[in-house]
All heavy atoms as an XYZ file, in Angstrom:
643
protein
N     241.089    -76.322    116.391
C     240.784    -75.502    117.541
C     239.780    -74.449    117.126
O     239.876    -73.871    116.047
C     242.037    -74.845    118.087
C     241.725    -73.964    119.269
C     242.963    -73.316    119.870
O     244.076    -73.482    119.375
N     242.773    -72.585    120.920
N     238.812    -74.215    118.001
C     237.846    -73.147    117.775
C     238.420    -71.882    118.393
O     238.403    -71.712    119.601
C     236.501    -73.506    118.407
C     235.466    -72.405    118.239
O     235.727    -71.376    117.645
N     234.282    -72.637    118.779
N     238.926    -70.999    117.562
C     239.507    -69.750    118.057
C     238.475    -68.638    118.133
O     238.805    -67.506    118.487
C     240.675    -69.316    117.163
O     240.227    -69.143    115.830
N     237.220    -68.951    117.825
C     236.150    -67.957    117.878
C     235.580    -67.795    119.274
O     236.022    -68.433    120.238
N     234.574    -66.943    119.361
C     233.948    -66.650    120.654
C     232.616    -67.367    120.838
O     231.954    -67.198    121.858
C     233.751    -65.141    120.802
O     232.914    -64.652    119.764
N     232.192    -68.152    119.842
C     230.941    -68.901    119.926
C     231.206    -70.369    119.614
O     232.205    -70.712    118.987
C     229.921    -68.340    118.939
C     229.527    -66.909    119.233
C     228.497    -66.407    118.226
O     228.231    -67.049    117.213
N     227.912    -65.265    118.506
N     230.285    -71.220    120.051
C     230.400    -72.653    119.764
C     230.416    -72.878    118.255
O     229.798    -72.127    117.497
C     229.244    -73.413    120.402
N     231.130    -73.886    117.835
C     231.275    -74.207    116.417
C     230.674    -75.577    116.156
O     231.113    -76.580    116.725
C     232.759    -74.201    116.039
C     233.118    -74.549    114.611
C     232.511    -73.545    113.636
C     234.627    -74.584    114.460
N     229.669    -75.619    115.289
C     229.032    -76.870    114.909
C     229.875    -77.506    113.806
O     230.168    -76.867    112.797
C     227.606    -76.608    114.416
C     226.843    -77.883    114.174
O     227.360    -78.833    113.598
N     225.607    -77.905    114.608
N     230.245    -78.759    113.973
C     231.113    -79.452    113.025
C     230.344    -80.266    111.981
O     230.963    -80.895    111.119
C     232.070    -80.376    113.786
C     233.007    -79.675    114.769
C     233.794    -80.692    115.576
C     233.935    -78.720    114.040
N     229.026    -80.231    112.021
C     228.218    -80.977    111.069
C     228.540    -80.529    109.642
O     228.514    -79.347    109.338
C     226.717    -80.767    111.347
O     226.446    -81.143    112.694
C     225.859    -81.576    110.397
N     228.880    -81.467    108.793
C     229.173    -81.169    107.398
C     230.607    -80.746    107.133
O     230.989    -80.546    105.985
N     231.422    -80.611    108.173
C     232.813    -80.205    108.001
C     233.662    -81.434    107.692
O     233.497    -82.493    108.290
C     233.348    -79.512    109.279
C     232.464    -78.350    109.676
C     234.803    -79.083    109.085
C     232.429    -77.217    108.689
N     234.575    -81.280    106.731
C     235.469    -82.380    106.351
C     236.899    -81.861    106.282
O     237.135    -80.730    105.874
C     235.068    -82.933    104.988
C     233.685    -83.539    104.996
C     233.350    -84.038    103.623
N     233.390    -82.928    102.675
C     232.372    -82.568    101.893
N     231.248    -83.228    101.938
N     232.486    -81.567    101.068
N     237.836    -82.710    106.663
C     239.258    -82.433    106.514
C     239.730    -83.183    105.280
O     239.458    -84.372    105.124
C     240.027    -82.913    107.751
C     241.543    -82.734    107.727
C     241.912    -81.254    107.705
C     242.175    -83.421    108.926
N     240.445    -82.476    104.394
C     240.931    -83.075    103.154
C     242.410    -82.753    102.972
O     242.909    -81.760    103.464
C     240.150    -82.542    101.942
C     238.674    -82.905    101.970
C     238.504    -84.399    101.765
N     237.122    -84.786    101.716
C     236.519    -85.502    102.658
N     237.164    -85.884    103.727
N     235.267    -85.842    102.545
N     243.086    -83.585    102.219
C     244.513    -83.438    101.956
C     245.145    -84.802    102.094
O     244.567    -85.802    101.681
N     246.322    -84.875    102.699
C     246.976    -86.157    102.914
C     246.183    -87.054    103.842
O     246.210    -88.273    103.730
N     245.476    -86.448    104.785
C     244.581    -87.197    105.660
C     243.160    -86.694    105.426
O     242.948    -85.555    105.036
C     244.961    -87.064    107.164
C     246.318    -87.661    107.420
C     244.914    -85.640    107.626
N     242.208    -87.568    105.654
C     240.810    -87.211    105.438
C     239.973    -87.646    106.622
O     240.205    -88.700    107.218
C     240.304    -87.850    104.149
C     241.083    -87.374    102.946
C     240.373    -87.623    101.642
O     239.274    -88.222    101.644
O     240.916    -87.207    100.610
N     239.012    -86.780    106.937
C     238.102    -87.078    108.040
C     236.817    -86.306    107.820
O     236.845    -85.121    107.476
C     238.715    -86.672    109.385
C     237.862    -87.035    110.564
C     237.818    -88.338    111.036
C     237.079    -86.085    111.182
C     237.020    -88.685    112.116
C     236.281    -86.418    112.268
C     236.246    -87.718    112.730
N     235.696    -86.971    108.009
C     234.384    -86.343    107.897
C     233.806    -86.227    109.305
O     233.539    -87.236    109.951
C     233.476    -87.188    107.011
C     232.182    -86.499    106.658
O     231.756    -85.573    107.392
O     231.582    -86.869    105.644
N     233.656    -84.999    109.781
C     233.176    -84.799    111.146
C     231.749    -85.295    111.353
O     231.342    -85.527    112.485
C     233.311    -83.329    111.551
C     234.732    -82.949    111.856
C     235.554    -82.434    110.866
C     235.261    -83.121    113.122
C     236.874    -82.103    111.133
C     236.574    -82.805    113.402
C     237.379    -82.287    112.406
N     230.996    -85.499    110.273
C     229.651    -86.064    110.400
C     229.719    -87.489    110.946
O     228.782    -87.959    111.577
C     228.942    -86.046    109.052
N     230.842    -88.169    110.700
C     231.027    -89.532    111.188
C     231.746    -89.559    112.531
O     231.993    -90.628    113.077
C     231.849    -90.351    110.180
C     231.154    -90.458    108.839
O     229.915    -90.433    108.812
O     231.862    -90.546    107.818
N     232.121    -88.395    113.053
C     232.910    -88.313    114.272
C     232.089    -88.380    115.543
O     230.856    -88.409    115.524
N     232.803    -88.397    116.636
C     232.189    -88.497    117.959
C     231.791    -87.147    118.533
O     231.036    -87.075    119.494
C     233.171    -89.176    118.927
C     233.542    -90.598    118.538
C     232.352    -91.540    118.599
O     231.546    -91.436    119.557
O     232.226    -92.363    117.684
N     232.305    -86.064    117.978
C     232.053    -84.728    118.520
C     231.377    -83.880    117.452
O     231.880    -83.763    116.334
C     233.370    -84.081    118.987
C     233.970    -84.928    120.105
C     233.146    -82.637    119.434
C     235.316    -84.494    120.581
N     230.231    -83.298    117.776
C     229.486    -82.508    116.795
C     229.629    -81.003    117.008
O     229.275    -80.223    116.128
C     227.992    -82.888    116.782
C     227.802    -84.327    116.320
C     227.365    -82.675    118.140
N     230.151    -80.603    118.162
C     230.282    -79.179    118.447
C     231.441    -78.947    119.408
O     231.666    -79.755    120.303
C     228.984    -78.653    119.071
C     228.979    -77.172    119.328
C     227.647    -76.687    119.868
O     226.743    -76.438    119.051
O     227.515    -76.590    121.098
N     232.180    -77.853    119.183
C     233.244    -77.485    120.118
C     233.040    -76.036    120.537
O     232.659    -75.188    119.737
C     234.663    -77.705    119.543
C     234.881    -76.950    118.247
C     234.941    -79.164    119.352
C     236.302    -77.031    117.730
N     233.273    -75.786    121.807
C     233.095    -74.460    122.361
C     234.280    -73.558    122.069
O     235.317    -74.000    121.577
N     234.151    -72.288    122.399
C     235.244    -71.338    122.205
C     236.503    -71.803    122.944
O     236.441    -72.210    124.097
C     234.713    -70.043    122.805
C     233.234    -70.197    122.816
C     232.970    -71.659    122.980
N     237.633    -71.789    122.254
C     238.897    -72.185    122.854
C     239.113    -73.688    122.934
O     240.206    -74.134    123.248
N     238.104    -74.479    122.640
C     238.251    -75.936    122.682
C     238.857    -76.448    121.380
O     238.889    -75.743    120.369
C     236.898    -76.611    122.906
C     236.317    -76.371    124.271
C     235.021    -77.126    124.489
O     234.351    -77.513    123.518
O     234.679    -77.325    125.656
N     239.338    -77.663    121.422
C     239.912    -78.287    120.240
C     239.526    -79.753    120.199
O     239.094    -80.314    121.194
C     241.443    -78.149    120.225
C     242.113    -78.860    121.373
C     242.537    -80.181    121.246
C     242.300    -78.232    122.592
C     243.137    -80.841    122.296
C     242.905    -78.879    123.653
C     243.312    -80.187    123.498
O     243.898    -80.838    124.545
N     239.669    -80.336    119.019
C     239.462    -81.772    118.858
C     240.753    -82.383    118.324
O     241.566    -81.705    117.692
C     238.288    -82.119    117.914
C     236.974    -81.645    118.489
C     238.516    -81.580    116.528
N     240.924    -83.660    118.595
C     242.088    -84.404    118.140
C     241.601    -85.518    117.228
O     240.615    -86.193    117.524
C     242.856    -84.996    119.349
C     243.979    -85.904    118.894
C     243.376    -83.883    120.239
N     242.295    -85.689    116.099
C     242.054    -86.818    115.209
C     243.224    -87.771    115.363
O     244.369    -87.336    115.448
C     241.964    -86.342    113.755
C     240.887    -85.313    113.459
C     240.975    -84.863    112.010
C     239.511    -85.873    113.767
N     242.940    -89.052    115.405
C     243.995    -90.051    115.591
C     243.951    -91.064    114.455
O     242.916    -91.267    113.831
C     243.865    -90.775    116.954
C     243.988    -89.785    118.105
C     242.563    -91.539    117.056
N     245.078    -91.662    114.188
C     245.120    -92.693    113.142
C     244.518    -93.997    113.643
O     243.786    -94.678    112.941
C     246.541    -92.924    112.676
C     246.634    -94.027    111.647
C     247.898    -93.993    110.852
N     247.916    -95.085    109.907
C     247.601    -94.968    108.634
N     247.250    -93.796    108.167
N     247.639    -95.999    107.834
N     244.855    -94.380    114.878
C     244.389    -95.636    115.450
C     244.009    -95.364    116.907
O     244.880    -95.150    117.739
C     245.500    -96.684    115.352
C     245.089    -98.016    115.909
O     244.575    -98.122    117.025
N     245.322    -99.062    115.134
N     242.738    -95.376    117.192
C     242.247    -95.018    118.521
C     242.772    -95.954    119.599
O     243.198    -95.508    120.665
C     240.722    -94.986    118.547
C     240.075    -94.530    119.848
C     240.588    -93.156    120.273
C     238.571    -94.539    119.719
N     242.776    -97.244    119.354
C     243.245    -98.190    120.368
C     244.726    -97.989    120.662
O     245.154    -98.024    121.815
C     242.951    -99.626    119.940
C     241.472    -99.964    119.955
C     240.791    -99.638    121.279
O     241.333   -100.000    122.348
O     239.714    -99.015    121.250
N     245.529    -97.766    119.635
C     246.954    -97.510    119.833
C     247.158    -96.200    120.598
O     248.021    -96.113    121.477
C     247.683    -97.458    118.491
N     246.365    -95.194    120.290
C     246.453    -93.912    120.992
C     246.160    -94.099    122.480
O     246.872    -93.584    123.334
C     245.472    -92.910    120.374
C     245.535    -91.546    120.984
C     246.426    -90.600    120.495
C     244.706    -91.188    122.033
C     246.493    -89.328    121.044
C     244.762    -89.926    122.596
C     245.659    -88.994    122.099
N     245.125    -94.863    122.773
C     244.736    -95.093    124.162
C     245.791    -95.869    124.950
O     245.911    -95.680    126.158
C     243.400    -95.835    124.230
C     242.214    -94.982    123.866
C     240.940    -95.804    123.936
C     239.712    -94.997    123.622
N     238.491    -95.814    123.696
N     246.540    -96.743    124.288
C     247.578    -97.483    125.007
C     248.798    -96.615    125.299
O     249.521    -96.874    126.249
C     248.029    -98.740    124.241
O     248.592    -98.368    122.997
C     246.883    -99.706    124.045
N     248.985    -95.589    124.499
C     250.157    -94.729    124.682
C     249.856    -93.494    125.526
O     250.715    -93.004    126.250
C     250.686    -94.306    123.324
C     251.969    -93.552    123.410
C     252.629    -93.426    122.081
N     253.933    -92.829    122.277
C     254.851    -92.764    121.384
N     254.631    -93.280    120.193
N     255.996    -92.199    121.636
N     248.652    -92.955    125.404
C     248.270    -91.722    126.097
C     246.986    -91.949    126.884
O     246.169    -92.778    126.516
C     248.027    -90.587    125.103
C     249.172    -90.345    124.164
C     249.129    -90.828    122.858
C     250.297    -89.649    124.570
C     250.183    -90.609    121.979
C     251.361    -89.422    123.707
C     251.287    -89.906    122.410
O     252.327    -89.693    121.544
N     246.795    -91.164    127.909
C     245.522    -91.191    128.628
C     244.545    -90.277    127.886
O     244.800    -89.081    127.763
C     245.709    -90.685    130.062
O     244.447    -90.509    130.664
N     243.439    -90.820    127.399
C     242.501    -89.993    126.650
C     241.601    -89.116    127.525
O     240.806    -88.343    127.008
C     241.674    -91.021    125.878
C     241.710    -92.229    126.737
C     243.065    -92.220    127.401
N     241.765    -89.201    128.829
C     240.933    -88.411    129.734
C     241.114    -86.930    129.452
O     242.229    -86.422    129.431
C     241.306    -88.710    131.202
O     241.186    -90.112    131.433
C     240.416    -87.938    132.155
N     240.015    -86.254    129.197
C     240.043    -84.820    128.954
C     240.410    -84.421    127.544
O     240.479    -83.234    127.230
N     240.660    -85.393    126.670
C     241.003    -85.100    125.280
C     239.758    -85.316    124.422
O     239.147    -86.379    124.465
C     242.154    -86.003    124.783
C     243.403    -85.766    125.619
C     242.437    -85.741    123.305
C     244.553    -86.688    125.273
N     239.401    -84.313    123.639
C     238.245    -84.406    122.747
C     238.655    -85.116    121.462
O     239.089    -84.489    120.499
C     237.706    -83.015    122.414
C     237.118    -82.321    123.601
O     236.571    -82.961    124.492
N     237.222    -81.011    123.629
N     238.526    -86.428    121.452
C     238.899    -87.215    120.277
C     237.684    -87.327    119.366
O     236.688    -87.944    119.722
C     239.420    -88.607    120.676
C     240.631    -88.473    121.596
C     239.749    -89.423    119.435
C     241.106    -89.770    122.201
N     237.790    -86.719    118.183
C     236.678    -86.736    117.243
C     236.576    -88.070    116.515
O     235.495    -88.500    116.153
C     236.818    -85.596    116.229
N     237.710    -88.734    116.281
C     237.676    -90.015    115.603
C     238.982    -90.328    114.920
O     239.997    -89.672    115.142
N     238.932    -91.353    114.064
C     240.112    -91.829    113.346
C     240.103    -91.292    111.915
O     239.096    -91.391    111.224
C     240.134    -93.350    113.299
C     240.280    -93.986    114.666
C     240.229    -95.500    114.613
O     239.398    -96.048    113.852
O     241.024    -96.126    115.328
N     241.234    -90.763    111.492
C     241.360    -90.246    110.130
C     241.879    -91.338    109.197
O     242.418    -92.346    109.629
C     242.278    -89.024    110.082
C     243.705    -89.276    110.502
C     244.632    -89.794    109.610
C     244.128    -88.991    111.796
C     245.952    -90.035    109.990
C     245.442    -89.215    112.187
C     246.339    -89.729    111.279
O     247.641    -89.960    111.660
N     241.693    -91.114    107.908
C     242.228    -91.989    106.868
C     243.397    -91.285    106.185
O     243.410    -90.062    106.074
C     241.155    -92.298    105.811
C     240.037    -93.163    106.351
O     240.329    -94.085    107.132
O     238.880    -92.908    105.990
N     244.364    -92.057    105.704
C     245.481    -91.497    104.967
C     246.689    -91.273    105.850
O     246.755    -91.747    106.976
N     247.655    -90.517    105.308
C     248.869    -90.207    106.062
C     249.462    -88.904    105.540
O     249.192    -88.491    104.419
C     249.892    -91.334    105.952
O     250.293    -91.507    104.607
N     250.291    -88.280    106.363
C     250.927    -87.018    105.996
C     252.349    -87.269    105.517
O     253.034    -88.158    106.023
C     250.954    -86.071    107.201
C     249.598    -85.583    107.690
C     249.760    -84.792    108.975
C     248.920    -84.743    106.628
N     252.781    -86.470    104.564
C     254.157    -86.527    104.084
C     255.082    -85.924    105.138
O     254.721    -84.948    105.794
C     254.298    -85.726    102.783
C     253.490    -86.265    101.627
C     254.103    -87.514    101.023
O     255.333    -87.660    101.081
O     253.332    -88.339    100.506
N     256.256    -86.481    105.311
C     257.224    -85.938    106.260
C     257.699    -84.545    105.876
O     258.087    -83.756    106.728
C     258.428    -86.871    106.395
C     258.086    -88.133    107.155
O     257.149    -88.157    107.944
N     258.839    -89.180    106.919
N     257.681    -84.216    104.589
C     258.148    -82.921    104.123
C     257.102    -81.821    104.307
O     257.365    -80.664    104.038
C     258.514    -82.980    102.623
C     259.628    -83.935    102.296
C     259.165    -85.384    102.175
O     257.984    -85.687    102.165
N     260.116    -86.297    102.118
N     255.915    -82.164    104.736
C     254.834    -81.198    104.896
C     253.787    -81.390    103.821
O     254.057    -81.941    102.758
N     252.603    -80.928    104.108
C     251.497    -81.146    103.183
C     250.374    -80.168    103.500
O     250.129    -79.841    104.659
C     250.998    -82.583    103.362
C     250.121    -83.048    102.273
C     250.012    -84.565    102.269
O     250.805    -85.250    102.929
O     249.122    -85.055    101.587
N     249.710    -79.708    102.469
C     248.589    -78.785    102.661
C     247.339    -79.564    103.072
O     247.033    -80.616    102.517
C     248.314    -78.015    101.380
N     246.657    -79.060    104.066
C     245.373    -79.612    104.502
C     244.331    -78.513    104.357
O     244.644    -77.333    104.418
C     245.440    -80.050    105.962
C     246.419    -81.159    106.303
C     246.448    -81.384    107.803
C     246.057    -82.435    105.572
N     243.099    -78.907    104.178
C     242.029    -77.908    104.100
C     240.778    -78.429    104.809
O     240.508    -79.630    104.802
C     241.743    -77.530    102.663
C     241.146    -78.604    101.824
C     241.031    -78.212    100.341
N     240.527    -79.310     99.568
C     241.220    -80.367     99.185
N     242.478    -80.465     99.504
N     240.658    -81.339     98.505
N     240.052    -77.514    105.404
C     238.734    -77.814    105.960
C     237.711    -77.383    104.926
O     237.802    -76.286    104.368
C     238.496    -77.055    107.262
C     239.219    -77.574    108.489
C     238.946    -76.653    109.674
C     238.781    -78.989    108.827
N     236.756    -78.257    104.655
C     235.699    -77.962    103.693
C     234.344    -78.002    104.374
O     234.142    -78.744    105.328
C     235.694    -78.995    102.563
C     236.924    -79.010    101.720
C     236.868    -80.082    100.639
O     235.936    -80.937    100.656
O     237.742    -80.071     99.771
N     233.418    -77.222    103.834
C     232.054    -77.263    104.346
C     231.262    -78.339    103.615
O     231.803    -79.084    102.789
C     231.391    -75.888    104.250
C     231.153    -75.411    102.817
O     231.272    -76.215    101.865
O     230.833    -74.225    102.661
N     229.984    -78.408    103.891
C     229.097    -79.426    103.340
C     229.077    -79.416    101.809
O     228.865    -80.435    101.171
C     227.674    -79.213    103.878
C     226.595    -80.190    103.477
C     226.943    -81.584    103.979
C     225.263    -79.763    104.029
N     229.339    -78.245    101.203
C     229.274    -78.102     99.746
C     230.640    -78.201     99.078
O     230.781    -77.952     97.900
C     228.611    -76.767     99.400
C     227.267    -76.624    100.042
C     227.093    -75.800    101.134
C     226.168    -77.343     99.574
C     225.859    -75.678    101.749
C     224.937    -77.220    100.177
C     224.771    -76.400    101.256
N     231.685    -78.558     99.866
C     233.021    -78.689     99.313
C     233.787    -77.390     99.206
O     234.871    -77.359     98.651
N     233.226    -76.313     99.732
C     233.904    -75.021     99.718
C     234.958    -74.994    100.815
O     234.718    -75.474    101.926
C     232.905    -73.883     99.942
C     231.871    -73.757     98.841
C     232.461    -73.341     97.522
O     233.371    -72.482     97.512
O     232.015    -73.872     96.478
N     236.112    -74.433    100.524
C     237.201    -74.358    101.490
C     236.875    -73.350    102.577
O     236.543    -72.193    102.289
C     238.515    -73.980    100.794
O     238.830    -74.991     99.831
C     239.657    -73.865    101.791
N     236.984    -73.788    103.818
C     236.801    -72.915    104.980
C     238.146    -72.346    105.404
O     238.293    -71.168    105.675
C     236.194    -73.693    106.165
C     234.811    -74.214    105.783
C     236.153    -72.846    107.417
C     234.242    -75.199    106.780
N     239.150    -73.232    105.435
C     240.493    -72.827    105.855
C     241.497    -73.830    105.291
O     241.204    -75.005    105.159
C     240.600    -72.773    107.372
C     241.886    -72.181    107.849
C     241.869    -71.905    109.351
O     240.910    -72.246    110.041
N     242.896    -71.289    109.825
N     242.698    -73.332    104.953
C     243.767    -74.216    104.496
C     244.930    -74.102    105.446
O     245.063    -73.142    106.175
C     244.244    -73.866    103.072
O     244.675    -72.517    103.042
C     243.156    -74.095    102.054
């Protein structure tokens, strides 16, 4: 979610940890203030279970999360941590 007051460009942003996703390969390159994106494991399965209308689906992630919890981090183009 973009909790800021300006649009957020996702170019070069990557999600790392138990699941991984590179926003450069995603469907959404920018999100406005207050907007959010959703990452899904299997887009076709998601569409059969939920209506994707109005949902900003950035794409499909790789990997899986541990049931006990797991640290995730957003990285910039240079691998620097933006947020954990």
